[in-house]
N, C-alpha and C positions, 0 to 999 in steps of 0.2 A: 404308652405307645412306643417310647424309645426303646424299651427293652425288646419288643418284637423286631423292630427294624434293625436296631444296633447289635442286639445279642442273639435273639432268636431269628435265624434266617430261615427262610422257607425251605423245607426239605423235599416236598413233593407237589406236583400239581394236582388238581381235583379230578384226575381221570386215571391216576397211575397206581393207586393202592389196590392190592389183591389180597387173597387169602394168605399168600406167603409172607405178607407183612404184618400178620396178627402178632401182637405183642410189642410192636416197635413203637417208640415215641416219635411223633411227627409234628411238624409245624406247617400249617396251611393258611393261605390268604385268599380272599375272594369276597364275593358279594352274596347276600342273603337272597337265594332264589325263591325260598318259601319257608315258613315257619309253622310248626304244628305243636300246640300245647297239649299234651296228654296228662293233664293233671299236674303231678309234681315234676314229670320229665318233659323236657323241651326238646323237639327234633328240628333241625335246620338242614336244608339242602344248601350246601355252600357251592357256590359256581365261580369258575374262571373260564378263560377262553378254551381250556382243554375238556371241561366236563363238569360233573357234579360229584360230590361226596357228601354222604349223610354224616352229620355230626350230632352228638347227644349231649345235653346239658343235665346233669343229675345232681340234685341239691345235696344228696348224701356224699357224693364224690368230691364236688368242688362247689361249695355254696356260693362263693363270690362270683364265680363264673356264671352259675345258674341265675343269680340275681341280675347280672348284665343281660342274660339272654331274655329275661322277662320283658325288657324294653326293645329288643331288636324288632325291626320291621324290614319289608321287602326293599332290597337294593342298598341297604346299609353295606358299608365296606369294612370288613373285620379281619381279624387275625386270630388263630387259635393254636394252642399247644394241647396235645392229647395223645391218648394210647389207642392203637388200633385193635379192634376186637371183632369177633364174629357177630353177625346179626343174630344168629341163634334162632330160637323158636319163639312163636307167639300164638295166642289163641285165635282160632278163626271165629269171626263174627257170625259166619253162616251156620257152622256145624259145632262150635264149642270145643272142637279138638285142637291140639297143639300142631302147628304146622311151621314149615320153615319161613323165616322172615326175609330171606334173600329176595333180592329184586333182579330177575333175569333180563330185563330190559336196560339195566344200567351196567356199565363196565365194572363199576366199583360196588355192585350190588351184593357181594358176599360179605362185605365189611362195613363197619362204621367206626367212627372215631369218638371215644369218650373224652370230652374236653376237660382239661385240668386248669388251663388258664385262657383268658380271652381279652381282647382289646377291640374297641371301636376305633377305626381309622377315621371314618367320617359317616355321618348320618345322611339320609337322603330324604328329600321331599317325596310326597306320594307322586309317582310317575303318571303322566297324563294318559298313559295306556299301559295294559298288562304286557310284559315283555315275554310273550308266548312264541312257540314256533310258528303258529298260525294265528294271525290277527286279522280282524275285520276293521281295524281303525283306518280311517282315510289316510291315503298316501301323503297328503298335504301335511297332516299332523306328525306323522313319522318322520317326514323330511325336516320339518321344523326343529324336531327333537332327534335328529340324526345320531347324536352322541349316544342317546339311549337306545335307538333302534339298532345300532350296530352291536349292542350286547346280545342281541337274539342270536341263537345258535345258527339259523339258516344263513344269516349274513356272515358270521364268523366263518362258517364252512366255505362260503363263497370266496371270501378274501383269502383264506388259507389255500384254496384251490387256485387262485390267481397267483399266489406266491409260488406254488408248485410249477405252474405254467411258466412263470418268469425263470425260475431257476433251471427248469429243464431246457428252456430255449437258450439261455446263457451258456449252460454246460455243453450242449449239443453244438452250437455255432462256434463256441471257442475251440472245441476239439476238432471241428471242420477247418480250422485255420483263419476264421473270421476274427477281426479286430473290432472291439466295442469302441466306437468313435463317437464323439458328440458334434452337433451341428447347432448354429444359432437359432434362437427363437425369434429374435428381432431382425427382421430381414427387409429387402427392398420388395415393394409391391410389384408383382408381375401378373399380367392379365391372362386369362385363358383357363383358369382353374375355378375352384370354388371361391366364394366371396370371403375376403379376408377381414379380420379384425384390424383396425388401424390404431396405432399408437402415436400420439403427437411427440415430437422431439422438442424438449425444453431448450436445447442448445442450438437447434437450427430451426429458427422461427418459420412457421408455415410449412414445415415438411413433416413427414410421417414414416414410421416404420410400419410394417405389416407383421402380424403374428404368423409364423410359418405354418401353412396348411399342410405341408410335409417337407422332409429333407431332400426332396427330389434333385434339385439342381447341385446342392452341395454334395450329395453322396456320388453324383456323376463326377464332380470335381475331385473327389478322393480317388476315383479310378484314374483320371487323368494324371493325378499326383503319384500313381504307382502303388497304392495300397492294396489293390487286387481284391481283397475280400473284407467286406464292412458289414457290421450290423449295429443296430441300436434299438433299444426298447424306449421309444420316444413319445412325448406328448405333442400332439398337433391341434390345430385350431382352425375351425371353419365357422364363419358367420352365416349359417344356413338355417332354414326352417327346421324345427326339430321333429322327431317321430320316435316310435317305440325303440329303434335300434340306432339312434343318432343323438350325439351330444355335441355341445359346441367346443368342448375339449375332450379328446379321446387319445387312446394309446395304441400305437401299432409296433409290431416287430419289423423294422426296416432293414432291408438286405440289399446289397449290390455286390456283383462279381465281375471280375475282368477275365477275359480270354474264355468266354463261355458261350454256348448256344442254349436255345430253349430247353432241350433235354436235360443239360446240366443244371439248370436252375430247378427244373421239376425234381430232379433227383434229390437236391439238397433239401428242398422244401418238404418233400414227402418224408424224408428221414426225420426232419424237425417235427412234423405233425405226429409221427408215430411216437417220438420221444415224449412230446408233451401230453399225449393221451396216456402213454405208458405211466408217466409220473402221477397220473390220477386214476390208476388202477384199471385202464382199458388197453387191452392188447389188440391193436388193429391188424396184427398179422394174421389172426384168425378170419378177419373179414377180407383182407387183401394179401393173400400169401406171397404174392409176386413182390410186394413192397411198393407198388405203383397204383395210382388211382386211374380210372378210366377217363377218356378224352371224348369230347364232342364238339364239332364245328359250330361256331356261333350261328351259322344260317340254319343248321339243323335244329338247334335249341330253340331259335325263334319260331320256326316252321311247326315244331312238334308241341312246344309248350308256351310260346308267346312272350318269352323273356330269356335273358341270358344267365338266369340263376335258377334253373329248374329244380323242383323237389322231386327227387327220384325215389321217394319211399313208396310211391304208388304209380299206377300207370295213368290211364285216361288221356292219351296224348290227343292233340288236335289233328284235324285233317283238313288240308288246304284244298278246297274244291274250285278254286278260281279257273284253273285251266279246264277241268272237266265240264264246268258250267259253261265256259266259253265255247267248248266243242259242241255243246247242245244249244248254243245261242240263247242262253238264259233258261231254257227248259220250261218256258211258259210262266215263270215267276216274274212279275213286273219289276220288282226292285233289284233283281239280279241281272236283268238285261243290259242296263247302262254300264255296269262293271264288265260284263262280258264284252261289250262293244270296245270299251278302252283296251282291254287286253288283247282283243283281236286285231285291233289297229295298230298294235305295237307301241302304245304309249306306256305300257306297263314296264316298270323297272324295279328290280328287287331293291336297289340301293337309292331309289327316289321315292318321295311320297306318292303313294298310289292308293288304289282301292282293292281289297280282297274279300274273298268269301271263305269263312272257316266254319268247321262243324266239330262237334264232340258228343260222344255217346255215353248216356247214362244206362248202365245195364238194367235189365228187367228185374234182377235180383234186388235192386235197390228200392223196389215198391214205391216208386216216386209218384207222388199225387199231383193233381193239378194245382192245389194250394202250394205245394213245394215249388212248382214251376213258376207260380206267380211271385213267390219271394225271390226267386233267382232273377226274374225280370226286373223286379224292383231294385235289385243289387245292380243290375247291368245298367239300368237307367240313372242310377246314382252315380255311375262312372261316366256318364255323358253318351250312353248308347240311345238310339232311338227306341229300342225295344229288344226283344229276345225271341226270334222265331223258333218254333220247336214243332216236332211231330212224333207221334208214337207209331211204331211199326206193327202191323197186324200179321195174322197168320200166314197170309199170302203175299206179304210184302207191302200191302197197301198202308197208306198213312191215315191215322185217325187223330182226333182231337187237335186238328190243325187247319187253319184257313189256307196254308199252302196246298192242301190236298185238292182243292177246287180247281187250281190252274196248272199245276205241274203235269208234264207230260209223263206217260208211262215209262218211256225210255230214261227220262232224266231221274225219275224216282228210283228205278232199278239200278241204275248206275250209281247214285248216291249211296244207296243201301250197301252195295257191293264195296265201294270205296271206303265206307266207314266200317264195314264188317258188322253192320246192325242187323239184329235178329228179332224174332217175335217178341213183343213186350218192351224192347229197347225204345228209349227216347232220344231223339237226335236234336241237339241244340245248334242253332245257326246264328252267326254274326257276320255282317257284312258292312263295308264302308271303308274309311280311311284306314291305312294298313296299321299305323301305330295304335289307334283306338281299338281296332279289332284285336290285335295282339294283347293289349292291356286288359280288355274286358274279358277275353277268353282265359287268359293266365289267372286272373283273380277268380273267376267262375270255377275253374279247375280246382283251386285251392280250397274254396268254399265247399265244394262237393266232396273233396278229399276229406275234410273234417266232419261234414254231415254224414257221410257213409262210413265213417270210422276207420278210414284207410290211413289216417294220421291222426295223432292225438289232438284234442281240441286245445289243449295247452301243453307246453313243454315239448320234449322231442324223443321221450321214450329211450331205448337203448339202440336206436338205429343210427348208424353213421354212414350216410350215403355221400361220399365225396365224388366230385367231378371237376375235371379241368374243362373249361369252355375256351376254345382256342380259335385262331384264324378269323377274327373279326375284321370288318372294314376299317381302314385307317380314318376315313372321313365320313361325315353325315351331312346331309343337305340340310341347311337352315332355310325352310321354306318362307319364313317371315322375312328375313333379310336377303333372300335370293343369293346365297353364297355357301361355299363349303366351310364346314367347321371341323375341328379335330374331334374325333369320337371319344377320345380319352385325353391325350395331350400331344403336343406338337413334337415330342422328342422320341417317338416310336419309330422303329426301323421297318420300313416296308419290305415285302418279300423282294428278293433281288430281281425276280423276273417281272415284278410289277412296277419297278422304278420308272420304266418309260411310260407308264400310264398316268403319271403324275400331272402331266400337262394335257394329255390326250383324253383321258376318261378317268377322273379321280374316284368316281363312285364304284369302280371296280378294283381299286387298290386294297389289297389285304395285308395285314401286318402281323408281326410277332408280339402280339399282345395277348394276355391270358388272364382268366379270373379263376380262382379256386372257390368251388361252391360246396356248401354242406347243408343238406336238408332245406334246400330253398334259400339259403342266405349266402351272399357273397362274403366270404371271410378273408379273402386275399385278392390282389390284383397287381399286375406289373407287366413289364414288357422287355424285350431286347431293344437297347437304345440305339439312336442314330449317333454314330461316332465319325461320320464322314461330313464334314462341314459343307461340301458342295451340295449333297443330297438334303441336308438340313435346310439350306437356303432354298432348295426347290420346293420342299414341304411348306415353308413359310409363305412362298410366293402363291402356292395353291390356295392357302388360307387368306390371301389378299394382303399378307404382311410383306411389305417391301424391304429391301436391303437396309435402308436407312432406319426404318421403324424397328426392325429386327435388331439391329445394333444397339438402339436406344434402350429396348425393353430386355433383351437377352444377351447384350454384348459381351459380359463376362464369361458366359458359357460358350458362345461362339468363338470367343478369342482362345479359350481353353481348348477347344476341339481342334484348333489350328496348330496345337503344340504336341502332336503325336498321341492323340487320344487312342487308347486300346478299345477293341470291341468289348462291349459290356452290356450287362443287363441285371434286372432286379425285380424285387417284388415287396409289397408291404402286407403284413398279415394284421387283420383287425383284432386286437387283443380283447377289446370289450365284447364283441360278437362272439369270439371263440369261447370266452368265459361264459357269456350268457347261455350258449348251446350246451356247454359242459355242465353248467349247473341245472340245466332243464327249466329255466325260467323264460318267461316271455318279454322281459324288459331288461335292457342293459343297466337301468338304474339299480336293479338287484344285485349287480356284481361291481359296481362302483362305489368306493367308500363314501365320497361326497358328491352326488350327482346334482345336476340342475333339473328344474322341472321342464315340461314341454314348451314353456314360454322362456327358458333359458335363465330363470331366476334361482338363486340360492335361497331357500326359505329359512335356513338356519342362521345365516349371517346377514340376511336381507340385502344381498347383492343381486343386481347392480344398484348402486346408490348415487346420490347427487354429490357434487362437490362445490366447494365455495367459489365465490366470484374472484378471490385472490388466486386460487389455484388456476382457474381459467385464464386470468391475466397473465400469470407467469408463463403459461404455455402459448399466450397470444392467441387465444380461442375465444370466439363469442358463441353463446348457446342461442339457439332459435326457440327454444322451449321456455315458456314462462314458469315462474316458481309455481303457479296454480296448475300449469299443464303437466 
């Protein structure tokens, strides 16, 4: 083996040899992808991270190497020295004629390497699953043996793609004048954001660090310190319930700029996205020749799509019928009338919990059956809805296949058909009740229909890249359980200048310079223009029920900094894992993270989290409430 590592250095990777290399002596390293014994001659596909090369062991050319090849098995790690030759001709099993032996599906398919010397660096036990591009092995097994799973080409392509994204981001932001600066992971716990992981301090008994959920406050301090343009590709930590696009530790491209407005931030980020996509072979200029993404008001997004991250690869918008049905005093439909009364009496407020009535149209061309409708209703009930009212439009505008048809007035039915643009054969879906629930149910029904009707892929994202800025959201949202105002995002977002006077008068109407970047129904980035005026910051805290003393206790270091000439500033964070997931066309961020956690937050490969000894706990002055058996 020493001859290969010490004397025979690798000359090529396993994806680089071509017909122009025929006759050359080469040294290749890699893993046995597969082995085929054709009588006296043995063929092996040698694999590394770059690709495959076919190597040939011929007993007449190199008997010692051929003897070694007889023992080779899958995933053995080997090295070979050989001569590149053409694959030449072989006899067709079907016709008996001589045909080309080249493999057009392989970059190295014109050549093979005749082995002269070989060595086995390391043998391999039989893997627990085949390392194929497509495997049906349970994810739990693949995560347990992640070091083997990572040898598969799809994961290697995904991590290479992430490398390209990282490099493109660093190059672009550096050229734009941003400095890559680091911020602490171990920080002080501050309330108001996601749940933090807590880390006990050995040297300060009874006290804890928090793992930073983001560099938010520190990057603002960089602006106060005069660094003006900052970025960081940073790991962040949130102790939250996990889902398909969320992990307890995640990566974001964090950006903060001084002396900018919202448009300046958008311009930088749009250029960044263009550069990242370009690094992976996609030219967004063809889709967005202006170099800019469209924008949509938060209120419009909620009204039309039920959420603030609409998938615009297809239509099927919602129609808010609340005001129309109020004008018709419920239109004869019993469960619409109470909502109409509330709206009519002026208790309806877009910014406060209320009840609304929404509709959505399924086109006649979908050939939607009653059974399909029943499945949608089951889905709606699973989200907490009481049901899913629906009606099919007849030739004269009448409603069929619907209990609503018995009580609705002719005027109301005609008005709803016109408002929804419903035609013969179309099916109208209705949802009414608490605003947040109606939005959620209708948003998810729209996505389910988009997949069922083939308007978006069942899985993956195709080649469609529908970007959207969602802008101008409310600064506050009402916490109905605690009967108080809460920050819709975080407490450091700058309200519109002409809305500052509403902070005390009518907080629900205050809009702010916060924005989300959406791609194909996923929020891939979010940020805001920050509050740099300490007086306005204090007023925002008071609206949230945080007094001056409490604010100083929790956020004193930031408030102190704002009193020392803080510049106007703002920023954004781009979710690198979600971006990579979308770019790779997969449905789970676990497919684009080298060592991910399961949905329960466990690492099956290392068996983390694990227990610690009583001595370790004692050193930290911590007692566990969980018994050894528990």
